[in-house]
C-alpha positions as CSV (number, residue, x, y, z in Angstrom):
1,X,-10.6,-16.0,-26.1
2,X,-13.7,-18.4,-24.5
3,X,-17.1,-18.7,-24.6
4,X,-17.3,-15.2,-22.6
5,X,-15.3,-13.1,-24.8
6,X,-17.3,-14.1,-27.9
7,X,-20.3,-13.9,-25.9
8,X,-19.0,-10.3,-25.0
9,X,-18.4,-9.2,-28.7
10,X,-21.9,-10.5,-30.0
11,X,-23.6,-8.5,-26.7
12,X,-21.7,-5.4,-27.9
13,X,-21.7,-5.5,-31.8
14,X,-24.0,-8.0,-32.8
15,X,-23.1,-10.8,-35.4
16,X,-21.1,-8.0,-37.6
17,X,-18.5,-7.4,-34.8
18,X,-18.3,-11.5,-34.3
19,X,-17.2,-11.2,-37.9
20,X,-14.9,-8.8,-37.7
21,X,-13.3,-9.9,-34.7
22,X,-12.8,-13.4,-36.6
23,X,-11.2,-11.5,-39.7
24,X,-9.2,-9.9,-37.3
25,X,-8.0,-13.7,-35.9
26,X,-7.8,-14.8,-39.0
27,X,-4.9,-12.6,-40.0
28,X,-3.1,-12.7,-37.0
29,X,-3.7,-16.5,-35.8
30,X,-3.5,-19.8,-36.7
31,X,-6.1,-22.3,-38.7
32,X,-6.8,-23.7,-35.3
33,X,-7.0,-20.4,-33.4
34,X,-9.6,-19.4,-35.8
35,X,-11.4,-23.0,-36.0
36,X,-11.9,-22.7,-32.7
37,X,-12.6,-19.6,-32.2
38,X,-15.4,-19.7,-34.9
39,X,-17.1,-22.8,-33.1
40,X,-17.1,-20.9,-30.4
41,X,-18.4,-17.5,-32.0
42,X,-21.0,-19.5,-34.0
43,X,-21.8,-21.5,-30.5
44,X,-22.6,-17.8,-29.1
45,X,-24.7,-17.1,-32.1
46,X,-27.2,-20.5,-31.7
47,X,-27.5,-19.7,-28.0
48,X,-28.6,-16.6,-28.4
49,X,-31.1,-17.1,-31.7
50,X,-32.3,-20.0,-29.0
51,X,-33.0,-17.5,-26.6
52,X,-34.5,-15.1,-28.6
53,X,-36.7,-18.2,-29.9
54,X,-37.6,-19.0,-26.5
55,X,-38.8,-15.8,-26.0
56,X,-40.7,-15.6,-29.0
57,X,-42.4,-19.0,-28.2
58,X,-43.5,-17.1,-24.4
59,X,-44.6,-13.8,-26.1
60,X,-46.9,-16.1,-28.8
61,X,-48.2,-18.3,-25.7
62,X,-49.1,-15.0,-23.8
63,X,-50.8,-13.4,-26.9
64,X,-52.9,-16.6,-27.2
65,X,-54.0,-16.5,-23.8
66,X,-54.7,-12.6,-23.8
67,X,-56.5,-13.3,-26.7
68,X,-58.6,-16.2,-25.2
69,X,-59.3,-13.8,-22.4
70,X,-60.4,-11.1,-23.8
71,X,-62.7,-13.4,-25.9
72,X,-64.4,-14.6,-22.6
73,X,-64.5,-10.9,-21.2
74,X,-66.2,-10.3,-24.7
75,X,-68.9,-13.3,-24.7
76,X,-69.3,-11.8,-21.2
77,X,-70.3,-8.5,-21.6
78,X,-72.2,-9.6,-24.7
79,X,-74.5,-11.7,-22.6
80,X,-74.7,-9.1,-20.0
81,X,-75.7,-6.6,-22.5
82,X,-78.2,-9.0,-23.9
83,X,-79.7,-10.2,-20.5
84,X,-80.5,-6.3,-19.6
85,X,-81.7,-5.6,-23.1
86,X,-84.4,-8.7,-22.6
87,X,-84.9,-7.2,-19.2
88,X,-85.8,-3.5,-20.8
89,X,-87.4,-4.9,-23.4
90,X,-89.8,-6.7,-21.0
91,X,-90.0,-3.8,-19.0
92,X,-91.2,-1.5,-21.6
93,X,-93.9,-4.0,-23.0
94,X,-94.9,-4.3,-19.4
95,X,-95.2,-0.5,-18.9
96,X,-96.9,-0.4,-22.5
97,X,-99.4,-2.9,-21.2
98,X,-100.1,-0.5,-17.8
99,X,-100.2,2.3,-20.3
100,X,-102.5,1.0,-22.8
101,X,-105.0,-0.3,-20.1
102,X,-105.2,2.7,-18.4
103,X,-106.3,4.2,-21.9
104,X,-108.9,1.8,-22.0
């Protein structure tokens, strides 16, 4: 029973499958075999936990990046809308001035 053996068990059935396999081994194997198997099984679980944590960290970093990008796009849209609003307002004022001049 090597690392790959315990990794396969963990991949197929998770921690409960590893626990069951260790319990089965404890009934049949020597104390040294059980200790060695527990060390390998724990290493497999620790490695998987570290891998999952790394993926979570990457996902969080990506989320922060996308959030920053969304804020920047929103800022640009707001600036564009404000610029268009100013242009529309000055255009309306200009048309109003011309309209008033015609009324005079």
